[in-house]
C-alpha positions as CSV (number, residue, x, y, z in Angstrom):
1,M,61.6,22.2,-98.2
2,Q,58.4,24.5,-98.2
3,T,57.4,22.0,-95.5
4,N,60.7,23.2,-93.2
5,I,60.2,26.7,-94.1
6,L,57.0,26.8,-93.0
7,L,57.2,24.9,-89.9
8,K,60.3,27.3,-88.8
9,Q,58.1,30.4,-89.1
10,L,55.2,28.6,-87.3
11,K,57.1,27.8,-84.7
12,G,58.4,31.6,-84.3
13,Y,54.8,32.6,-82.8
14,L,53.1,29.5,-82.0
15,S,52.8,27.5,-78.8
16,K,53.7,23.7,-79.0
17,T,50.5,22.4,-78.4
18,K,49.0,24.6,-81.6
19,L,52.2,23.7,-83.3
20,D,51.7,20.3,-82.7
21,F,47.8,21.1,-84.0
22,V,49.3,22.1,-87.3
23,K,51.1,19.2,-87.8
24,E,48.3,16.8,-87.6
25,A,46.5,18.7,-90.3
26,L,49.9,18.6,-92.2
27,F,50.5,15.2,-91.9
28,F,46.7,14.5,-93.1
29,A,47.0,16.5,-96.1
30,E,50.1,15.0,-97.4
31,K,48.6,11.3,-97.2
32,N,45.8,12.5,-98.8
33,H,47.4,14.6,-101.3
34,K,50.1,11.4,-102.3
35,N,50.5,11.0,-106.1
36,Q,48.8,14.0,-106.8
37,F,50.4,16.4,-109.2
38,R,49.5,19.5,-110.4
39,K,49.0,20.6,-114.3
40,S,53.3,21.9,-113.9
41,G,54.5,18.2,-112.9
42,D,54.7,19.7,-109.3
43,P,53.5,17.7,-106.2
44,F,49.4,18.7,-105.2
45,I,51.1,19.4,-101.7
46,N,53.0,22.2,-102.5
47,H,50.1,24.1,-103.0
48,P,48.6,23.9,-99.8
49,I,52.0,24.4,-98.1
50,S,52.3,27.5,-99.5
51,T,48.9,29.0,-98.8
52,A,49.6,28.2,-95.4
53,L,53.2,29.7,-95.4
54,Y,51.3,33.1,-97.2
55,L,49.1,32.8,-94.1
56,A,52.0,31.9,-91.6
57,N,54.0,35.0,-92.8
58,M,51.1,36.9,-91.4
59,K,51.4,35.2,-88.2
60,M,47.7,33.5,-88.7
61,D,45.9,31.3,-85.5
62,S,46.7,27.5,-85.6
63,T,42.7,26.9,-87.1
64,T,43.8,29.4,-89.7
65,I,46.8,27.5,-91.1
66,S,45.1,24.0,-90.6
67,A,42.4,24.9,-92.9
68,A,44.8,26.3,-95.4
69,L,46.4,22.5,-95.4
70,L,43.5,21.1,-95.8
71,H,41.5,23.6,-98.0
72,D,41.7,21.3,-101.0
73,V,40.7,17.7,-99.0
74,I,36.9,18.1,-99.7
75,E,37.1,18.8,-103.1
76,D,39.9,17.0,-104.4
77,C,40.6,13.5,-101.9
78,G,36.7,12.6,-101.3
79,I,37.0,13.6,-97.6
80,T,34.0,14.9,-96.1
81,K,33.3,17.9,-94.0
82,E,32.3,15.3,-90.9
83,E,35.2,13.9,-91.3
84,I,37.3,16.9,-90.9
85,N,35.2,18.3,-87.8
86,S,35.9,14.8,-86.3
87,K,39.7,15.2,-86.5
88,F,40.2,19.1,-86.7
89,G,37.5,20.2,-84.9
90,S,34.1,22.5,-86.5
91,H,36.1,25.5,-86.6
92,V,38.5,23.9,-89.0
93,A,35.8,22.2,-91.0
94,N,33.7,25.3,-91.6
95,L,36.4,27.0,-92.8
96,V,37.8,24.0,-95.6
97,D,34.0,23.8,-96.5
98,G,33.8,27.5,-97.2
99,V,36.7,27.5,-99.7
100,T,35.6,24.3,-100.9
101,K,34.1,24.6,-104.8
102,L,30.8,23.7,-105.5
103,K,30.4,20.7,-108.1
104,I,27.5,19.7,-110.6
105,E,25.8,17.3,-109.2
106,K,23.0,15.7,-111.9
107,N,20.8,13.9,-108.9
108,N,21.0,17.2,-106.5
109,S,17.8,19.7,-107.1
110,K,19.3,21.8,-104.5
111,I,22.1,23.0,-107.1
112,N,20.7,24.8,-110.4
113,I,23.9,25.1,-112.1
114,L,23.3,25.8,-116.4
115,D,26.8,26.5,-117.6
116,T,30.3,27.0,-115.8
117,E,29.6,30.3,-115.3
118,Q,26.8,29.9,-113.3
119,L,29.1,27.5,-111.2
120,R,31.7,30.2,-111.3
121,A,29.3,33.1,-110.0
122,A,27.7,30.2,-107.5
123,N,31.3,29.4,-106.4
124,V,31.9,33.3,-105.6
125,R,29.1,34.0,-103.9
126,K,29.2,31.1,-101.6
127,I,32.9,32.1,-99.9
128,L,31.4,35.7,-99.4
129,T,28.5,33.8,-97.8
130,A,30.5,32.1,-95.6
131,M,32.9,35.3,-95.1
132,S,30.1,36.9,-93.3
133,D,30.1,34.1,-90.6
134,D,34.1,34.2,-90.5
135,V,36.4,36.0,-92.7
136,R,39.0,34.0,-92.4
137,V,37.5,32.4,-95.0
138,V,38.1,34.6,-97.8
139,L,42.3,35.1,-96.2
140,I,42.5,31.5,-97.2
141,K,40.8,31.9,-100.4
142,L,43.2,35.0,-101.4
143,A,45.9,33.1,-100.3
144,D,44.8,30.2,-101.9
145,R,44.2,32.8,-105.5
146,L,48.0,34.1,-105.0
147,H,49.5,31.2,-105.4
148,N,47.6,29.8,-108.1
149,M,48.6,33.3,-110.1
150,L,52.1,32.8,-109.5
151,T,51.8,29.4,-111.1
152,L,49.8,30.4,-113.7
153,D,51.8,29.5,-116.8
154,A,51.3,25.8,-116.4
155,L,47.6,26.5,-117.7
156,E,45.9,26.7,-121.2
157,H,46.0,30.4,-122.4
158,E,42.6,30.8,-122.3
159,N,42.3,29.9,-118.7
160,Q,44.8,31.6,-117.6
161,K,42.7,35.1,-119.1
162,R,40.0,33.6,-117.4
163,I,41.7,33.5,-114.0
164,A,43.6,36.3,-114.3
165,Q,40.1,38.6,-115.2
166,E,38.6,37.1,-112.1
167,T,41.4,38.1,-110.1
168,L,41.4,41.6,-111.1
169,D,37.8,41.9,-111.1
170,I,36.9,40.0,-107.5
171,Y,40.2,39.4,-105.4
172,A,42.1,41.9,-105.7
173,P,39.3,44.4,-105.0
174,L,38.5,42.2,-102.3
175,A,42.4,42.4,-100.6
176,H,42.1,46.3,-101.4
177,R,38.6,46.6,-99.7
178,L,40.3,44.3,-96.6
179,G,43.2,46.7,-96.5
180,M,45.3,44.1,-97.7
181,W,47.8,46.3,-99.7
182,N,50.8,43.9,-99.8
183,M,47.6,40.8,-101.6
184,K,46.4,43.4,-103.6
185,W,49.3,44.5,-105.5
186,R,51.0,41.3,-106.1
187,L,47.0,39.8,-107.4
188,E,47.0,43.1,-109.6
189,D,50.4,43.1,-111.2
190,Q,49.9,39.0,-111.5
191,A,47.0,39.5,-113.2
192,F,48.1,42.3,-115.6
193,K,50.6,40.3,-116.7
194,Y,48.5,37.4,-118.2
195,L,45.7,40.0,-119.4
196,M,48.0,42.5,-121.1
197,P,51.1,40.9,-121.7
198,K,52.6,43.8,-124.1
199,K,51.5,46.5,-121.8
200,Y,53.0,44.4,-119.0
201,K,56.5,44.3,-120.9
202,M,56.0,48.0,-122.2
203,T,55.4,49.4,-118.6
204,S,58.6,47.1,-117.2
205,R,60.7,48.7,-119.5
206,L,59.4,52.3,-119.2
207,I,60.1,52.0,-115.4
208,A,63.6,50.4,-116.0
209,R,64.6,53.2,-118.4
210,K,64.4,56.1,-115.7
211,R,64.7,53.8,-112.6
212,T,68.3,54.8,-112.0
213,K,67.6,58.7,-111.9
214,R,64.3,58.4,-109.9
215,E,66.7,56.8,-107.0
216,L,69.0,59.3,-107.4
217,Y,66.2,61.8,-106.9
218,V,64.3,60.0,-103.8
219,N,67.8,59.8,-102.2
220,K,67.8,63.3,-102.3
221,V,64.7,64.0,-100.7
222,I,65.4,61.4,-98.1
223,K,68.6,62.7,-97.2
224,D,66.7,66.3,-96.7
225,L,63.9,64.8,-94.9
226,Q,66.0,63.0,-92.4
227,I,68.0,66.0,-91.4
228,N,65.3,68.0,-90.4
229,L,63.5,65.3,-88.5
230,E,66.6,64.9,-86.5
231,K,66.4,68.7,-85.5
232,S,62.8,68.2,-84.6
233,K,64.5,65.2,-82.5
234,I,62.3,62.4,-84.5
235,S,63.5,59.3,-84.7
236,G,61.9,57.8,-87.7
237,S,62.4,55.4,-90.8
238,I,62.1,57.0,-94.4
239,H,61.8,54.4,-97.5
240,G,60.8,54.9,-100.9
241,R,57.7,53.5,-102.0
242,P,58.0,52.3,-105.4
243,K,54.2,52.1,-106.9
244,H,54.0,48.9,-108.8
245,L,53.1,47.9,-112.4
246,Y,49.5,47.9,-112.9
247,S,48.9,51.1,-110.8
248,I,51.9,52.8,-112.9
249,F,49.8,51.4,-115.7
250,K,46.4,52.8,-114.8
251,K,48.5,56.2,-114.3
252,I,50.1,56.5,-117.5
253,E,46.8,55.6,-119.1
254,K,45.1,58.3,-117.3
255,Y,47.7,61.1,-118.2
256,S,47.9,59.6,-121.8
257,H,43.9,61.3,-122.2
258,Q,45.8,64.6,-121.0
259,G,48.6,64.6,-123.9
260,K,51.4,63.6,-121.3
261,K,54.0,61.4,-122.0
262,F,55.8,58.9,-119.7
263,D,58.8,61.1,-119.0
264,E,56.2,63.8,-118.0
265,I,54.7,61.6,-115.4
266,Y,56.8,62.4,-112.0
267,D,54.3,60.7,-109.1
268,L,55.4,57.5,-109.4
269,I,57.2,56.9,-106.4
270,A,55.7,57.9,-102.8
271,L,57.9,58.1,-99.9
272,R,57.1,56.2,-96.3
273,I,58.0,58.1,-93.0
274,I,57.3,55.5,-89.9
275,V,57.5,57.4,-86.4
276,N,56.7,56.4,-83.0
277,N,53.5,57.7,-82.6
278,I,50.7,59.5,-83.3
279,S,51.8,62.6,-81.5
280,E,55.1,62.6,-83.6
281,C,52.9,61.6,-86.8
282,Y,51.3,65.6,-86.6
283,T,54.9,67.0,-86.2
284,T,56.2,65.3,-89.0
285,L,53.7,66.6,-91.2
286,G,54.8,70.2,-90.1
287,V,58.2,69.4,-90.7
288,V,57.2,68.2,-94.1
289,H,55.1,71.1,-95.1
290,N,57.9,73.8,-93.8
291,L,59.9,72.1,-96.5
292,W,57.9,71.8,-99.2
293,K,54.7,73.5,-100.3
294,P,52.0,70.8,-100.0
295,V,49.8,70.8,-103.3
296,P,46.0,72.0,-102.6
297,G,43.4,69.2,-102.0
298,E,45.9,66.5,-102.0
299,F,46.0,66.0,-98.2
300,D,43.8,63.1,-96.5
301,D,43.9,62.8,-92.5
302,Y,43.3,58.9,-92.1
303,I,44.2,58.7,-88.7
304,A,41.3,61.3,-87.1
305,N,39.1,59.3,-89.9
306,P,40.2,55.6,-90.3
307,K,39.3,53.9,-93.9
308,D,36.4,51.1,-92.7
309,S,39.5,48.8,-93.3
310,M,41.1,50.0,-90.2
311,Y,43.6,51.8,-92.3
312,Q,45.2,55.0,-90.5
313,S,47.8,57.1,-92.3
314,L,48.3,60.9,-93.2
315,H,48.8,61.2,-96.9
316,T,50.3,64.6,-98.8
317,T,51.6,65.6,-101.6
318,V,54.1,68.4,-102.0
319,M,56.2,70.0,-104.4
320,C,59.6,68.9,-104.0
321,F,62.7,69.7,-105.6
322,D,62.6,70.9,-109.3
323,G,59.2,71.4,-108.9
324,Y,58.4,67.4,-109.0
325,P,55.0,66.4,-106.7
326,V,56.3,63.7,-104.2
327,E,53.3,62.2,-102.4
328,I,54.2,60.9,-98.8
329,Q,52.8,58.7,-96.1
330,I,52.9,59.3,-92.4
331,K,52.0,56.3,-90.3
332,T,53.6,54.6,-87.0
333,E,54.8,51.1,-87.2
334,D,51.5,49.5,-85.8
335,M,49.6,51.3,-88.7
336,H,52.4,49.9,-91.4
337,L,51.4,46.7,-90.2
338,T,47.9,47.3,-90.8
339,A,48.1,49.0,-94.3
340,E,50.1,46.0,-95.6
341,E,48.1,43.4,-94.0
342,G,44.7,44.6,-93.4
343,I,42.4,42.6,-91.3
344,A,45.1,40.1,-91.0
345,A,47.1,42.2,-88.9
346,H,44.2,42.5,-86.6
347,W,44.1,39.0,-85.4
348,A,44.5,37.5,-82.3
349,Y,48.1,35.5,-81.9
350,K,47.5,34.8,-78.5
351,E,46.5,31.6,-77.2
352,E,42.7,32.2,-76.7
353,D,39.4,30.0,-78.0
354,N,37.9,31.1,-81.2
355,E,34.9,32.6,-79.3
356,S,36.5,35.1,-77.9
357,I,38.6,36.1,-81.6
358,D,35.0,36.3,-82.9
359,D,33.5,38.7,-80.6
360,K,36.3,40.9,-81.2
361,Y,36.0,40.6,-84.9
362,D,31.9,41.1,-84.9
363,S,32.6,44.9,-84.5
364,K,35.8,45.0,-86.7
365,M,33.9,43.2,-89.6
366,N,30.2,45.1,-89.2
367,W,30.7,47.6,-92.1
368,F,31.8,44.5,-94.6
369,K,29.1,42.5,-93.5
370,Q,26.7,45.1,-93.7
371,L,27.7,45.7,-97.9
372,L,27.2,42.4,-98.6
373,D,23.7,42.1,-96.7
374,R,22.8,44.9,-99.3
375,Q,23.1,42.1,-101.7
376,V,21.2,39.2,-99.9
377,D,17.8,39.5,-102.0
378,V,19.8,39.6,-105.0
379,E,18.2,35.7,-106.7
380,K,20.6,35.0,-109.6
381,D,24.2,34.7,-108.7
382,I,25.7,35.6,-111.7
383,D,23.5,38.9,-110.8
384,Y,25.0,38.6,-107.3
385,V,28.4,38.6,-108.6
386,D,27.7,41.3,-110.6
387,S,26.3,43.5,-108.1
388,I,29.3,42.8,-105.4
389,K,31.9,44.0,-108.2
390,K,30.1,47.5,-108.5
391,D,28.5,48.4,-105.4
392,V,30.8,46.1,-102.5
393,L,34.3,45.7,-104.4
394,G,34.2,48.9,-106.7
395,D,35.3,52.8,-105.1
396,Q,33.3,54.1,-102.9
397,V,31.8,58.1,-101.9
398,F,30.7,58.9,-98.6
399,I,27.2,60.8,-98.1
400,Y,26.1,62.9,-95.5
401,T,22.2,62.9,-94.7
402,P,21.0,66.1,-93.4
403,K,21.4,64.5,-89.9
404,G,24.7,64.2,-90.4
405,E,24.5,60.3,-90.7
406,I,27.2,58.7,-93.1
407,K,25.9,56.4,-95.9
408,N,28.7,55.1,-98.2
409,L,27.6,54.3,-102.1
410,P,29.9,53.2,-105.3
411,V,31.3,55.7,-107.6
412,G,28.3,56.6,-109.7
413,A,25.7,56.7,-107.6
414,T,22.7,59.2,-107.4
415,P,20.1,60.8,-105.2
416,L,17.7,58.4,-106.3
417,D,20.3,55.6,-104.9
418,F,20.8,57.6,-101.7
419,A,17.0,57.2,-101.2
420,Y,17.0,53.7,-101.9
421,E,19.6,53.3,-99.3
422,V,17.9,55.2,-96.5
423,H,14.8,53.7,-96.7
424,T,12.8,51.6,-99.7
425,E,9.9,54.0,-99.5
426,L,11.7,56.9,-99.7
427,G,13.3,55.7,-102.9
428,H,9.8,55.1,-104.0
429,D,7.9,58.1,-103.3
430,C,11.1,60.5,-104.3
431,V,10.1,63.3,-106.3
432,S,13.3,65.9,-106.3
433,S,16.4,65.9,-104.0
434,L,18.5,68.9,-103.1
435,I,22.9,68.4,-103.1
436,N,24.2,70.5,-100.4
437,G,21.4,72.7,-100.9
438,K,20.7,72.9,-104.2
439,T,17.8,71.7,-106.3
440,V,19.4,69.1,-108.6
441,S,18.4,66.5,-110.6
442,L,17.6,62.6,-109.7
443,E,20.5,61.1,-112.1
444,T,23.1,63.6,-110.9
445,P,26.3,61.6,-109.8
446,L,27.2,62.1,-105.8
447,K,30.4,63.5,-105.1
448,N,32.5,62.3,-101.6
449,G,31.1,64.6,-98.7
450,D,27.9,65.6,-100.4
451,T,25.4,66.3,-98.1
452,V,22.3,64.9,-100.1
453,E,18.1,65.9,-98.7
454,I,15.5,63.6,-100.5
455,R,12.0,65.9,-100.5
456,K,9.0,62.9,-101.5
457,S,5.3,62.9,-102.5
458,K,2.9,63.6,-100.5
459,N,1.6,60.8,-100.8
460,P,2.5,57.4,-102.3
461,R,3.4,57.0,-105.9
462,G,5.5,54.3,-106.8
463,P,8.4,54.2,-108.7
464,R,9.0,55.2,-112.3
465,L,9.5,52.5,-114.8
466,D,12.4,54.6,-116.8
467,W,14.4,54.7,-113.5
468,L,15.7,51.2,-114.5
469,N,16.7,52.7,-117.9
470,P,20.3,52.0,-118.1
471,D,20.8,54.9,-120.1
472,L,19.2,57.1,-118.0
473,Q,21.6,56.8,-114.9
474,F,18.5,57.2,-112.9
475,V,19.7,54.1,-110.5
476,N,23.1,52.4,-110.5
477,T,23.2,50.3,-107.3
478,S,21.8,46.9,-107.6
479,K,20.0,47.7,-104.4
480,A,18.0,50.3,-105.9
481,K,17.3,48.5,-109.0
482,L,16.1,45.5,-107.0
483,K,13.6,47.3,-104.8
484,I,12.1,49.2,-108.1
485,R,11.9,45.4,-109.7
486,Q,10.6,44.0,-106.8
487,W,7.6,46.8,-106.6
488,F,6.5,46.3,-110.2
489,R,6.6,42.6,-110.0
490,K,3.8,42.8,-107.3
491,Q,1.4,44.5,-109.8
492,E,-0.5,42.5,-111.3
493,R,0.1,40.3,-114.5
494,E,-2.4,42.0,-116.9
495,S,-1.1,45.2,-115.4
496,N,2.6,44.4,-116.2
497,I,1.4,42.7,-119.8
498,S,0.0,46.2,-120.8
499,R,2.5,48.2,-119.8
500,G,5.1,46.3,-121.5
501,T,3.1,46.1,-124.8
502,R,2.9,49.9,-124.9
503,I,6.9,49.5,-124.8
504,I,7.2,47.7,-127.1
505,K,4.7,49.2,-129.8
506,K,6.6,52.6,-129.0
507,E,9.8,51.2,-129.2
508,S,9.2,49.3,-132.3
509,N,8.0,52.9,-133.8
510,K,10.5,55.1,-132.7
511,L,13.6,52.4,-134.6
512,G,11.4,51.9,-137.5
513,F,10.5,48.1,-137.6
514,K,6.4,47.1,-137.5
515,I,6.9,43.9,-135.2
516,N,4.0,42.0,-134.3
517,S,3.0,39.2,-131.5
518,K,4.1,36.2,-133.4
519,E,7.4,37.8,-134.4
520,I,8.6,39.3,-131.0
521,S,8.3,35.5,-129.1
522,I,10.9,34.0,-131.1
523,L,13.0,36.6,-130.0
524,P,16.1,34.5,-127.4
525,G,14.9,33.7,-124.4
526,F,10.8,34.0,-124.3
527,D,8.4,31.8,-125.0
528,N,5.5,34.3,-126.3
529,F,4.7,37.7,-126.5
530,S,3.2,38.0,-123.5
531,D,6.0,36.6,-121.4
532,L,8.3,39.4,-123.0
533,A,5.8,42.3,-122.4
534,E,5.6,41.0,-118.8
535,Q,9.0,41.3,-118.2
536,L,9.6,44.5,-119.8
537,G,6.2,45.7,-117.7
538,S,7.8,44.8,-114.9
539,G,11.2,46.3,-115.1
540,E,12.9,42.9,-115.6
541,I,14.3,43.3,-118.7
542,S,15.1,46.8,-120.1
543,I,14.6,48.8,-123.1
544,A,18.2,48.9,-123.9
545,Q,17.9,44.4,-123.9
546,L,15.0,44.8,-126.2
547,A,16.8,46.8,-128.5
548,K,19.9,44.6,-128.3
549,S,17.5,42.0,-129.4
550,I,15.9,43.2,-132.0
551,E,19.3,44.4,-133.3
552,K,20.2,41.0,-133.5
553,K,17.0,39.8,-135.3
554,Y,16.4,42.1,-137.8
555,L,19.9,43.4,-138.7
556,N,21.4,39.7,-138.8
557,T,21.2,39.6,-142.6
558,S,23.0,42.8,-143.3
559,S,25.5,41.9,-141.0
560,K,26.5,38.9,-142.9
561,N,26.4,40.8,-146.1
562,D,28.8,43.3,-145.0
563,Q,31.3,40.3,-143.2
564,N,34.0,40.9,-146.4
565,N,33.6,44.7,-145.8
566,S,33.4,44.7,-141.8
567,S,36.9,46.9,-141.6
568,P,35.5,50.8,-141.7
569,N,36.9,53.1,-144.2
570,V,40.0,55.1,-143.1
571,I,41.4,57.9,-145.5
572,V,44.8,58.8,-145.0
573,M,45.3,62.5,-145.4
574,G,48.0,63.4,-148.1
575,F,48.2,60.0,-149.8
576,N,46.6,58.4,-152.4
577,N,45.5,55.3,-152.5
578,L,48.0,54.2,-149.7
579,P,47.0,51.1,-148.2
580,N,46.0,50.9,-144.6
581,K,44.8,48.3,-141.3
582,I,43.7,48.9,-138.3
583,S,46.3,47.9,-135.7
584,K,45.8,45.1,-133.5
585,C,47.5,46.2,-130.5
586,C,45.2,49.2,-129.5
587,N,42.0,48.1,-132.0
588,P,40.3,51.6,-132.7
589,T,36.8,51.8,-133.6
590,F,34.9,53.5,-135.6
591,G,34.4,57.3,-134.3
592,Q,37.7,57.1,-131.9
593,E,40.2,59.8,-132.8
594,I,43.0,58.1,-134.7
595,Q,46.1,58.6,-136.1
596,G,48.3,56.4,-138.9
597,Y,51.9,54.9,-138.9
598,L,53.8,54.6,-142.2
599,T,55.5,51.2,-141.9
600,R,58.6,50.7,-143.7
601,K,56.4,48.8,-146.2
602,K,54.4,51.7,-147.3
603,T,51.4,50.8,-146.0
604,V,50.0,52.7,-142.8
605,S,48.6,51.0,-139.9
606,V,45.6,52.9,-137.9
607,H,46.0,53.6,-134.1
608,V,44.1,55.2,-131.4
609,S,45.6,58.9,-130.8
610,N,46.8,58.4,-127.7
611,C,48.4,54.7,-128.2
612,N,51.7,54.0,-126.3
613,L,53.3,52.8,-129.9
614,L,52.5,56.1,-131.2
615,R,53.7,57.9,-128.1
616,Y,56.8,56.5,-127.7
617,S,58.3,56.0,-131.5
618,R,61.5,56.5,-132.1
619,E,60.6,57.9,-135.6
620,P,57.9,60.4,-134.7
621,E,58.0,61.4,-138.5
622,R,56.2,58.8,-139.3
623,I,52.9,59.5,-137.9
624,V,50.6,60.8,-140.3
625,N,47.1,61.9,-140.3
626,V,44.7,59.7,-141.0
627,V,40.5,60.0,-140.9
628,W,37.2,57.7,-140.4
629,G,35.6,57.4,-143.8
630,T,32.3,55.6,-144.4
631,N,31.4,52.8,-142.1
632,S,29.8,50.2,-144.2
633,Q,27.9,49.3,-141.0
634,T,26.7,52.1,-139.9
635,L,22.9,52.8,-140.1
636,Q,21.7,56.3,-141.7
637,V,18.9,57.3,-139.6
638,K,17.3,60.7,-140.2
639,I,15.3,61.4,-136.7
640,Q,12.4,63.9,-135.9
641,V,12.0,65.8,-132.5
642,D,8.9,67.8,-131.4
643,A,9.1,69.6,-128.7
644,D,8.5,73.0,-126.7
645,D,10.8,75.9,-128.0
646,R,13.1,77.0,-125.1
647,I,16.8,78.5,-125.3
648,G,19.5,75.3,-124.9
649,L,16.9,72.7,-126.7
650,L,19.4,72.7,-130.1
651,R,22.2,72.4,-127.7
652,D,21.4,70.0,-125.7
653,I,19.9,67.4,-128.1
654,T,23.4,67.7,-129.7
655,S,25.0,67.3,-127.0
656,V,23.4,63.9,-126.3
657,V,24.3,63.0,-130.1
658,S,27.7,64.1,-129.6
659,S,28.6,62.0,-126.3
660,E,28.1,58.5,-128.6
661,N,30.8,59.9,-130.8
662,I,29.0,59.9,-134.0
663,N,28.4,63.8,-136.1
664,I,25.3,65.3,-137.3
665,N,25.5,65.1,-140.8
666,F,22.3,67.2,-141.9
667,L,20.1,69.3,-139.2
668,Q,16.7,71.3,-139.5
669,S,15.0,73.3,-137.2
670,T,11.7,74.7,-137.8
671,D,9.2,76.9,-135.0
672,Y,5.7,76.9,-134.9
673,G,4.9,78.9,-132.2
674,K,5.6,77.6,-129.0
675,L,6.4,74.5,-130.6
676,T,9.5,73.1,-132.7
677,K,10.5,70.7,-135.1
678,I,13.8,69.5,-135.5
679,Q,15.1,67.0,-137.8
680,F,18.7,65.4,-138.4
681,T,20.6,63.0,-139.6
682,V,22.8,60.6,-138.2
683,F,25.1,57.7,-138.7
684,T,24.8,55.4,-135.6
685,S,26.4,51.9,-135.1
686,G,23.2,50.0,-135.0
687,I,19.8,49.6,-133.2
688,E,21.1,49.4,-129.8
689,Q,23.0,53.1,-130.1
690,L,20.1,54.6,-131.5
691,S,18.0,53.5,-128.9
692,R,19.9,55.0,-126.4
693,I,20.1,57.9,-128.1
694,Y,16.4,57.9,-128.2
695,S,15.9,57.4,-124.8
696,R,18.3,60.4,-123.4
697,I,16.5,62.6,-126.1
698,E,13.2,61.8,-124.7
699,A,14.4,62.7,-121.0
700,I,15.4,66.3,-122.3
701,S,13.3,69.0,-120.7
702,G,10.1,69.8,-123.2
703,V,10.7,67.0,-125.7
704,R,7.5,65.5,-126.7
705,N,7.6,63.2,-129.1
706,I,10.6,61.5,-131.4
707,Q,10.5,59.4,-134.1
708,R,12.6,58.1,-137.2
709,L,11.6,59.2,-140.2
710,N,13.4,56.6,-142.7
């Protein structure tokens, strides 16, 4: 059945010669997958045919369709790349090899895979590397992943969650970066379904509850728009574009932090207006803005300034009937096709050779290849995948150099990240920065459209090691971190050991532990003290990682003793000795804002304040006030800070503590002329958090020393 649907779709746009080529690949795949079955019990051949069908619906070329049909024959049938090359040519063979997973081979010294996590990371890296040569590799992989997600219910729960998380972390963002909106939302919704099944069902019910009301409202808006477009002699089509489950869930989460309920969220539906040409796009925008008042700051012109993924459209949000905001997109039919299918929409469907296709795509894909090239020096596969998630697949900001050149960086990037993006030496010698003409600190997050100027030292000075401290957030991009580590790695071993030794001594004194070389050498992953000191001194591992290791080693006894009392104490206000328990739906942790819900069994379940079960409860009178008591696993610490006295010093120190969601139980400040001594007591969650607090307080202007007193 699927075979007939695939061939019928292909007949609609492929020539007879190309169709016959695909049929040969189909016959070869059917022959080699014969008697193979999936976990669901379905014939295995259904999977490659479904993968090919997704691509055929996007009218991909015969080479891509053939490779999709053959994409599992190397991995599951023992067919070699050379055999595919001889039967179907090098282009098909390279595509099939690009999406074929690596396997652990005992006698293969080239593949050093220690565990399954590294193997998965190596596979992702292999696909993205192959994608740099031919983007069709990732199109096949996305279609393959979509069908796997739609048939995920046949797998065990643990594998469902792992595959769904990988889809949400890598493949859905990858589809987004390539402009493949339709693929993106389908992958996201399927991952959402398996990762958060309760919230998935809750979101579905909330949407269904208000569907009729929203549809009536949208129809009213569309009717009014059509009347006014006809008056302007524009023959466009207007459609409601409902947001999909995962995007609605994220919007609910965003608004819940603002104290809004679902019934107060009105921008859940967008309208799409399709017109004939670019001129009509701008005329339609004028009609929309004449009808309803535009929301300030909510207009984007992606026609004049297309996204890297070639996406084009006009976006605006207007205050429509009854004061509700409505998002409106205005585009041509070609722009709409690109928005739905991204780079796949730009593939040449004509009877062309692959070389001419490659030439056309080099210019269109340069932006993405450049992003991938930034990560090429990352050695470990797991680190590579982490850097791709953050630096390539995450949200981006566009920053201007003083000469007007544009640099795109991940959200959260700093002026120091920008300096390393421009040139490695500029990063190494950076001493200060200006954003939009104003001097700012090097850890200031950059915003879209900022113009950044870097000031460097007159003489080469090299980077500072504390730039790598994640608690201080000087650098956030993998490129910047890699270049800093490489600089320190080039320093002499003895110099790095000496520097690392000073760090260990300083850190252990701050945390209140006396650690000698024999004790530290038994920490996980280090054979001896010198190795640990060298890695600390070269920036290979951070102070935060050291603190985490110290906590595991030196606090494991106390944590075992507290196992029976591991749940933090909660006090129910207004009730004496009423039993309570932490709710599993939102699982609040010590320090979060909480509320209680009085059950019919006269116990109180404790939830985070914005938990949906509380917000949408039909019996709000059951909600009671609760507060945290003493957590048996908190660490009481008395800290002393010695600093130059200045206005705002105490405010800066207390803001660091409060940002960690912990309270100061005692505080005393004593002045000594131009110096001040501040002592305070806090309850931290452990050594790792304490180390983070120390690092951030040390970075405050005027602080000379910080130490633990108890």
